[in-house]
N, C-alpha and C positions, 0 to 999 in steps of 0.2 A: 426611637429611631433605629431601624434595622441596619446592621453593618453593611449589607449588600447594597443599600441605597446610597451610602456615603460616596463611593466613587462617582456616581452620576451627579450627585449634588456638587461635588468638588469641580467637576467638569463644566457644570451648567453656566456659571458666569463667563468663562472663557468662550464657550460655544455660543452664548448669547451675543457677546461682543463681536465675535467673528462673523456671525450671521448678519448682524446689523451693519457692520463695516463693509464686508465683502459681498454678501448676498443682496442686501437692500441699499447698499451704497450710502448709508446714513453717515453724515459727517461725524467725526470723533467728538465734536462739541456736544452732540446729542447722545451718541452711543456710550461714551464713557461715564456720564452721570448715571445712566441706566445700569451699566455694569457695576458701578460703585454701590448703588442701592441694593442690587441683587446679591452682591458679595457680602455686604453687611448683614442682610437678612439671613442668608444661609449660614454665615459664621455664628450668628446669634442663635438661630433655631436648630441648626444641625450640629454645630460644634460646641454650643453653650458658651461662646465667647461673650464676656461681659460688655456692657455698654461702655464702661470705662476703658477696657482694652481696645474696643473698636475706635473710640475717640482718640486714644493714645496712638494707635497705629496710624490714624489719619494725620495727626500732628507730626509723627515721624515722617510720613510721606511728604509733608509740606517742607521739611528740611531738605529732603532729596530734590523736591521740585525747585527749590531755590538754587541748588547746585546746577541743575540742568539748565534753567533759564539764564543763569549767570554766564554759562558757557555759550549758549545760543546768542545771547545779547552781544557778547564780545565778538563772535564770528560775524554777525550781521553788521556790527559797527565797523569792523575792519574792512569788509567788502565795500560798504557804503563810502567810507573815506577814500578807498582806492578808486572808486568810481568817480568821486568828485575831483580827485587829484589828476585823473587821466591815466593812472597806472594800469587800469584794467584793459584799456585799449592797447597800450604798449605791450602788455603781457600777451594779449590775444594775437597781436601782429607778430610778436616775437616767435611764436610757435611755427610761423611759416618758415623760419630758419631751420627748424627740425623737420616738421612735416605739417602740411595743411590738412592732411587726412584726419578726420575726426576719429577714425578707428585706431589710428596710431596714438592720438592724444589720450585716448582712454587707457591704453597700456601704460603710458608714461605718467600721466597725472593721477588717474584714479587708482590704478593697480599699484604702482611703485611709490609715488609720492604719498598717496593715501595710506599705504602700508607703513611708511615711515612715520607718519603722524600717529597711527595706531600704536606702533611700537613705542613711541615716546610718551603718549598721553593716554590713549585708550578712552573708555567711558563715553563712547559716542562722538568723540571729538573729530574723527576723520570725516564723517558725514557732514558735521557742522562746518568744516573748513572746505572740503572738496566740493560739496554741492553748490555753495555760493560762488566759488571760483569758476566752476563749469558754467554757471549762469552768466557770469561776467564775460566768459569767452564765447557766448552765443549759443549755448546748449539750451533746449527747452527746459523749463523749470521741472516738469514731470520727469524728464530723462535725467536731470541733475540729481534729483532725490533718489531715483531708482539706482543709479550708478553709485552714488555716495553710500547707500545702504549695502550694496553688493560687496563693496570692499571690506565691509565689516564681517569677514568670514575667516579666511585663512590666517591673517595676521593676529586675530583677536585673542587666541589662546595664549599668545606671548605678548599681548598688548600691555601698555603702561609698565614697561620694563619688567614683564613677567608676573604681574599682579594676579591674574586668574589662576596661575599655578602656585606661586609662592604664598598667596593669601587664601585663595578660594579652595584649591585642592588640599593644601597642607592643613589649614584650619578645619576644613570640612571632614578630614579623615582622622584627626587626632582622637583616639579612642582606645579603650583597653583591648578591643579586638585586634587592632592593628599593632599595638605594642606586643601582644602575644605572637602574632604572625612574624613580626620582624625579629623577635628574640629567637624564634625557631629557625629562621633562615640565616641568622647572623648579619642581617642588614640593619642600617639605621634609617631615620627619616630622610636624611639627605640622599642616600643611595636609592631609596624607594621613589622619592620625588624625581630624581634624575631618570629613573627607568620610565616613569610616566611621561616625562618630558620627551625622551627619545621616541617612545611609541606614538605620542601625540604628533610630534614633528613629522614622523614618517607617514602617518595617515594624512595629515594636511598636505605634505609634499606631493603625494600621489593624486589626491582629489583636487587640491588647489591649483595645480599647474594648468588646468583647463579653465579656471575662472576668468582670465582675461578674454579667452575665446567666447565664453558664455556671455560676458558683458557686451562684447562687440555684436554678437548675433542678436541679442535682445534689443540693442539699439537699432540695428538695421531693420529688424522685423517690425518693431513698434513705432519707430520714429523716422524711418526712411521713406523717400518718395515712392519706392516700389514695394514697400512692406515685405522685404525679401530676406529670408535666411541666407540665401546664396551670397548676397553681398558681404555677409559676415564670414561665410565659409572660405572665401578666397584668402582670408587673413589667418587661416589655420597655422601655416608655418611660422609667421611672425608672432602670433599670439602665444603659441606653445613655447617659442624661444623666449618671449617676454615673461612667460610663466616660469620657465626653468632658471633664468638668470636671478630670479628671486628665490624659488623653492630649493635649489641646490645649496646655495650658501646658508639659507634658512635651516635646512636639515642638518648640515654640518655643524652650524653654530649650536643648534639644540643638542647635538650629540656630545660635542667637545667642550662647550662653554656653559651650558645650562639654559634655564628658561628666561633669563633677563634680556638676551640680545638677538634671538633669531629674527624677529620682525625688523628690528632696527638695522642690523648688519645685512640681512637679506635684501632689503629695499635699497640701501646705500650701494651695495655691490651691483645690484641690478641696474640702478640709474647710471652708474659709472660705465657699465658695459653697454647698455642699450642706446643711450643718447648718441654717442659717437657713431655707432654702427648704423643707427637710423638715419643720421645725416648723410651717410655714404650710400643710403638706399638699400641696405642689407635686408632682404626678404620683404621689402615694402612694395606692394603692387603699384604698377605704373598709373592706374586709374585712381584718381583721388575721389574719396567719398565725402559728401557733406549732406547736411539736412536740406530738405526742400526750401524753396523761397519762403522767407519768414511770413510774408503776407498770406501764404496758403495754410499756415499752421492752424489747426483747430483750437478752439478756446481752451480745451482741457490741457493743452501743453503749456499754457501760460500761468504764471503766478502773479501775485500782487506787487512783488518787489521789482521795480523798474531799474534796469542797468543800461546806461547809455553806451552800448557797445558800438554804435555807428558813428560816434563823435569823431570828427577829424581835427578837432582843436586840441592838439597835444603840445605842451610846452617843450621846446627843443631841448632844454636841459634835463628832461626826465628820461634818462637812459633805461635800457632794458634791465640792467643790473639794479639800478635804484628802484625800479618798479617792482622787481622781485624781492628786494631786500627785506620788506616786512615779513614775507613768508619764510625767507631764509632765517631771519632773526627768530621768528616764532618757533621754527623747528629746533634751532640751536638752544634756545632758552628752555624749551620743553625737555630736551635731553638733559641739559645741565641740571635742571631742578628735579629730575626724576632718578638720577643715578645716585645710589647710596654712597658712592665713593666721594661725593662732594658734600660739604657741610650744609649747603643751602637747603637741601631737602628737609633735614631735621628742623632747621630754623623755621621754614614755612609751615611745617606741620605742627609746630609748637603753639601757634595761635589757633585756638579751637573754640567754636561756639557750641555749647552742649546743653542739653536738657535731660538730666538724669531722672529716671523713674517718673515718666510723664504722668501727671494726674494721679500719682501714687501707685502706678502700675509697675510691672517689671520691664516695661519697654522704655528705651532711651533713644535719643537722637543726637547727632552731632554734625558739624560741618567745619571744614578747614578751608575757609575762603581764600587765604593767601596761596594755598597749594593748588587750588583748582585751576584748570586751563583757562577759565574765564579771566582770572587776574592777569595771566600772561598775555592773553588776547588784548585786554585793555591796555596793558603796558606797551605792547607793540603798536596798538592803535595810537597812543599818545606819541610814541617815537615817530610814527608815520607822518603826523602833522608837521613835525619839524624836518624830517628827512625829505619830504616832498614840498616843503615851504607852502603849506596850504593857507588859504584865506580863512580867518576865524569865522566868518559868516557861513562858509560852506561846512565848517566843522559843526556849527550849531545845527544846521539843517540835517547833517548826517546823524547827529545825536537824536534829533526829533524823529526822524524817519525810523531809526532803529528801535526807539522806545515804542512807537506805534506798532511796529511789526511784532514785538514780543508779547503784546497783550493777548492776542489770539492763542498763542502757544500756552501762555500762562493759564488761561481759562481751562483748556483741555487737560493740562498736566495736573492741575489742582484736583481733578477727579481721578485721573489715571493712576498716579503714584499712590495715593491713599488706598485705592482698590488693591494694588499690588501688595502693600504692606499688611492690610487686613488678611489677605490671602495667605501670605507667608507666616504671619503671626498667629494664625488660627490654631497652631499646635500648642499654644500656652493655655488653652482653655482648661477649666476645672473638670471637664468631662474625662480627661485622661486620654483623649483621642490624639492621634498624630495629625499634623497639619494637612491641609487640603492637598498640597503638591505631593506629599509622601503617600497619602491615601490613593491618589490616582496612579502613582508610579508602582506601588505594591500590587495594585489590581492588575496592571499590565504584566508585571513579572510572574504572577501566579498563573496567569492565563496562557502565556506563550511558552514557558518552560525552557527547553534546551536551545531553542532558536532565539533566546532573549538577546544575544549580542546584536542581532539585526535591529532590535528596537531600542537598544541602549542610547544611541545618539539622539533618538527622538525624545527621550526623557530629558537629556541635556538641553535640547532645543526648546522643549516645553518650559523648562526653568528660565531660559533666557527670554522667551516670549512673554512670560509672566513678569519677570523682574527687570528685563532690559539689560541684563548684565551677565557676562560669562562668569565673573567672579561669584556673584550671588547664586547663580545656578549650581556652581560647583560646591558652594557652601551648603546649599539645600540638599543636593542629591549625591554628593561625593560618597558619603558613608553608606547611603542606601545602595548605590551601585556596587560598592565594595562588598556589602552584605549579600547581595544577590549572587555575586560571583562565588562567594564562599559557599552558599547553599547549593549552588549548581556545580561545585567543584571545578570552577573555571579560574584562569589566571586573573587575579584581582587587578593587577596593574593595567592589563589590557582593557578591562571594563571601565576603570577610572579614566583611562585615556579616551575611550569612546565617549564618555560623559563630557570631558573637556572639549573635545572636537565638536560634538553635537551642540554644545552650548555656544560655541563660537558661531556655528551656522545659524542658530536661532536668533542671533542679533540682527539678521537681515529682515526679520518679521516682528521684532520686538515693538510693541505699539508705541511706547514713549520714545523709542529711537526714530520711528517713522514720523511722529509728531514733531520732534525736535528738528530733524532734518528738513521737514516740510516748512517749518517756521523760518529757516534761514533763507529760503527763496520765495517766501510768501505763498506757499502752496497749501495752507491749512484748509480743511474742509473736504479734501479729496483723498484722505488717507486710505480708504478702502480700495481705490484704484491702484495705489502704490502697492498695497499688500497683494492684490491679485497678480502683480508682476513679480515681486520679490519672493513669493511663495515658490515659484518655479526653480530658481537656483537653490533655495533652501531644501526642497524635496530632492533635487539632484545630490546635494551634499550629504544629507543624512542617510539616504538610501545607499549610496555608494560606500560611504564610511561604514554603514551597518554590514554590508556584504563583506567588506574587507575585514571587519571585526570578527564576523562569523568564520571566515577563512583562517584568521590568526588564531582564534581560540581552538578550532579543530586541529590545527597544526600542532599547537602546544599539547593538546590532550593526546593526540596520536603519538 
């Protein structure tokens, strides 16, 4: 096997899946099995990965699949319970007290509340929570998935209380090369990680401020009666202000407090500032925007999960506060269980299901089910039954409906995640070759030379597209990006920051994020259509971040 052929072979499974999903609009339930088979064949024939390692990687993928399905099931169950209790209608009507304008609701619910959930939990949880909430408020299922994925951008680098930096970057960089560099500069790992944190926060703050505006424009263009960008353009002042009330405290927190809290504090401060000002009409256009009449919606906008948003039968004792209480409790419990200052985190992590050296290989897998957001979602769902004094017959129906919804997502992810793990684990082959992701990345680095910073975010996004995780992308490519910077005599911290930011943007197109978010609103089978839309903000993000990176590197060199 010639070395020059390896980058093409490494790219082939990803390209094949992308063409099937986006080009031929083939549902993921057909595309992903094909992708899995092609990845396994290339890993075996091109990389010499053993059948045992391929099987072990697949089993490892099933552990991860369980984690994702557990979270998705909890999110669907909570929404279904709130639908049966009547809370969804109360929540939807309650937004009229802030604004009935859907464009305003995007900034508050998707951008700020979604960023808060990302800061607390990460790992795809925002889309799993925000998408069904939007569906319950009367958004089309397709729009709910698109918007739920778009929020998985700016806050992601500091999601899950800083995990992509504290675990992904730190563990991905630990090496003799970095030890030597730090010794020469008199820095330690903590100082270096803080430098990467500051630079990542600065890049996100510049590019991410426009994300609410991007969300609004995409909604008015693709889901408005007039299919107009202009209806989004009039929201530019409000959306930029909504972006700034998050990104300014986000940046300051990253600089002065470190990677754990930028997304959490940025979103909280943003909500506290924006909601009162919105109620007073600050920068809110006088003309309210809404979706066209529901009866005119094309079939593509609908999912299979039915939410009774038109019901007028609301129990008078169900107040707005009690209707929102499950989501408030969810956010509080997520934060409480994620912060290392509290003892509960270590307790939840102590219960682990593990399979070491799967089938005698070097590959291991584990799950910490008590720590997963799925457990917290189920706990909050149980509390909701009592808080809303629900009928147990309706609870049974909610469980039944949620279980049925999860089957479709499970089928797709059973093929998707093993494909990802085979791809990542290909580097443990006996052939002595680096893994498929690294082979592709090195090919790019050698071809583009001094303008490499322009492409560094794309490498991070590629890792997230493959693995569905900013953390895993940083683990895969962090040291590679560091090494490229060293070879090109460029500031290593900037290159690692470009990696972290690009990996955050890649979450918007990560296949299993798309599948998981689609499952929460019953939109499985149309993943390619979602990708055709979320690729637009992803391109915006990685191109602009790449240009900023090129400018930063040249400034440092000069």
